[in-house]
C-alpha positions as CSV (number, residue, x, y, z in Angstrom):
1,M,51.2,142.2,82.5
2,T,52.0,141.2,86.1
3,Y,54.4,139.0,87.7
4,K,51.8,136.3,88.7
5,N,49.8,136.7,85.1
6,R,53.3,136.3,83.5
7,K,54.2,133.1,85.5
8,R,50.4,131.8,84.8
9,L,51.1,132.1,81.1
10,A,54.9,130.7,81.4
11,L,53.3,127.6,83.0
12,F,50.4,127.2,80.0
13,V,52.9,127.8,77.2
14,L,55.0,124.9,78.8
15,V,52.3,122.5,79.9
16,I,50.1,123.3,77.1
17,G,51.3,125.1,73.9
18,L,54.9,123.1,74.2
19,P,53.4,119.6,73.5
20,V,50.7,121.4,70.9
21,Y,54.0,122.9,69.1
22,I,56.2,119.9,69.1
23,V,52.9,117.8,67.8
24,F,52.8,120.5,65.1
25,A,56.4,120.2,64.3
26,V,56.7,116.3,63.8
27,T,53.8,116.5,61.7
28,I,55.5,119.2,59.5
29,M,58.7,117.1,59.4
30,S,57.1,113.8,58.8
31,N,55.1,115.6,55.8
32,M,58.4,116.9,54.3
33,M,60.3,113.4,54.5
34,T,58.3,111.1,52.2
35,D,60.0,108.5,50.2
36,A,60.0,110.3,46.8
37,I,61.0,113.4,48.0
38,R,63.9,113.3,50.6
39,L,66.1,116.5,51.7
40,P,69.6,116.1,52.3
41,L,70.3,115.5,55.7
42,W,72.2,118.8,56.3
43,I,69.1,120.5,55.6
44,E,66.9,118.2,57.9
45,L,69.5,119.0,60.6
46,V,68.8,123.2,59.9
47,V,65.3,122.7,60.0
48,Y,65.0,120.2,63.1
49,V,67.5,122.8,65.1
50,A,65.4,125.9,64.1
51,L,62.0,124.1,65.0
52,G,63.8,123.1,68.3
53,I,64.8,126.8,69.2
54,G,62.5,128.8,67.2
55,W,59.7,128.7,69.8
56,A,61.7,130.3,72.5
57,F,62.7,133.2,70.6
58,P,59.1,134.9,70.5
59,L,58.1,134.1,73.7
60,K,61.3,135.1,75.5
61,W,59.5,137.9,77.2
62,V,56.9,135.4,79.3
63,F,59.9,133.8,80.7
64,K,62.0,136.4,81.5
65,G,62.6,137.1,84.9
66,I,60.0,134.2,86.4
67,G,62.4,132.5,88.3
68,Q,63.0,135.5,90.4
69,P,61.1,136.4,93.3
70,D,58.3,139.0,92.7
71,P,59.3,142.6,92.1
72,E,56.3,144.0,93.7
73,P,55.1,142.0,96.4
74,R,51.9,142.9,97.5
75,D,51.4,143.6,101.5
76,R,48.9,141.0,102.8
77,N,47.8,143.4,105.8
């Protein structure tokens, strides 16, 4: 995948994908937290932390090197 396409994909993930994931994670957590079945606080914390950082590991390859200049600059002439 070219640098330009990876940059576009990273932007798409941050602008569209991450908000969708947040809504998904909040929905999952709100369904788990009913009044009849309440998880212990430490389990809730572990789940929140896992959901909070869990999205980044599969997408690490997309964001790696995005802040650097293009490694293969193209000649415009």
